[in-house]
N, C-alpha and C positions, 0 to 999 in steps of 0.2 A: 385405582391404582394402588396395589398390594403392596407392605413394607418391602418385602423383597425384592420387587419388581424396581420401585423407586431407588433401591441402594444400589442395585446392579447399573441401571442406565445413570448413574452419577447425578441424581436430584439435590442430592444432600453432599456432595465433596467440597461447595462451598461453605461448609461449617468444617470441615478438618481443619485441625490445627496447621498441618503442614503446608496447608494453602493459603494460611494467613499471611500479609505482609507486616501486621502488627505486630504478631507476635515475635520474631526474630527482633523489631526494634525494641521492644519491651524487655527481651533477654539479654539484649546486647547493651540496654542501659542499666540495667541490673548488674551485670557483669563488669563493666567498667567500672561502677561507681566502689563496686566490690574491689576490684584492682586499687582503686585510690585510699581507700580505708588506713593500710598501713602507713601511708605517709602523710596522711592527714591527722592520724592518732600523733605522729611526731610533733605538729604543731596545735593540735587540739582545737581541732576543725570537725566538722561534718564537713560532707559535702554542698550541701547548699548554703552553708555559711563561708565554703572557701571559694564558692564561685561570685556569692556577695562581694567579698571582700575583692575577690578579682577585678569586679565592676568597681568599687571605692579605689582601688590601686590607679587606676586609670583616670578617674572623674575625680577622686577625693572630695566632691559632696553633689547632691542631688536630692530632690524630694522622693519622698517613697514611692507615690505613683509611677514617676520614670522609672527606677530603680526595679520595680515589680514588672513593668514592662519588658523592660531588660535582660529579665531574668526569667520571664512567663510565667509567672507567681503571682497569686492571689493575695491580697491584704491579710486575710486570714492563715495565709503559711509564711506569707512575708514578718508580719509583725513578730511572732516567738522569736523568729531567727535574729533581727535586729535587736529586739530586748536581750537576749544572751549573750549576742556580740558587743552588746552597752555596759553587759554586765563583765564581761572579760577587758573591756577597757581599751576595745579597737576601735569605737565608734560613739560618735554623739549623736543623739535623735536631738533638735531642737524647731520649735515653731520659727517660720521667717517672721523678719520684723515688718516685711509689706503686706503680708498676708498670713494670718494666722491659722486660717486654715491649711494652708502648706505647710508639712511637716519634713524638714531638711534633715537628711543623714551624711553626717560628715565625718572622715578617717580621722581618728588619733595620732599622734607621734606612734604611740605601742602601737597601732595598726599599720602604719607605714614599715615599721621597724621590720613586723612579722615579715613583709613581703621579700626580704632579704631570706629567712629559712624558706619560705616556698618558690622559690625560684628554680629551681631543680625538679619541682614535682612534673611540670609535662613532657619532660625530657624523660622522667621515670615512667609515668604511664605511657609514653611513645616506645619504649621497650617492652611492655608488656603487651601495648596493641600491634605493632610488628606488620605496620602497611608501609609499604614504601611511600615516598612524598607526592607521587602522583595520584594514587590509590586514596591517599587521605583526603588531597582537595577534591577529587571526585566525589567520594562521598559525604564531604563536606556541604558540597554545591548540590549535592541530592536531597540530604536530610534538610537542608535551608530552604529547597524547591516543597517538599513536604509540607512543611512547615508553614509557607506561604500559602501552597494551595489550600489548606485545612483552615487556616484563618481568612 
């Protein structure tokens, strides 16, 4: 088959960017994180630091492995984030007294106080995204279905 014939019959259509589900997911993720930036700059956090703090605001303490699983982050990505947040005084990392192999992350009082400054960020992002409640719930459901299917 000649090159032009293959292109004309759609052989390579699967390689067109416009036909990839992964591309709008990637682009959307980038754009949403970019939209977060001005709000997160106000509280001196990166997006990854912010989602880490969100888990700690809820759980208060957990081991690093479980935290990484919650955030879909490997230890190579999570460790520098935790070190930076510890340097900022927002959390503490300590070995478990029961099992020295288990590294625990605990939110500090300063980390808890930051929650007050962050509480309006989700609504601000919601104003940027502009999805009605039903569409947002459906998108959330579909995205987690994709995550679950891939994992």
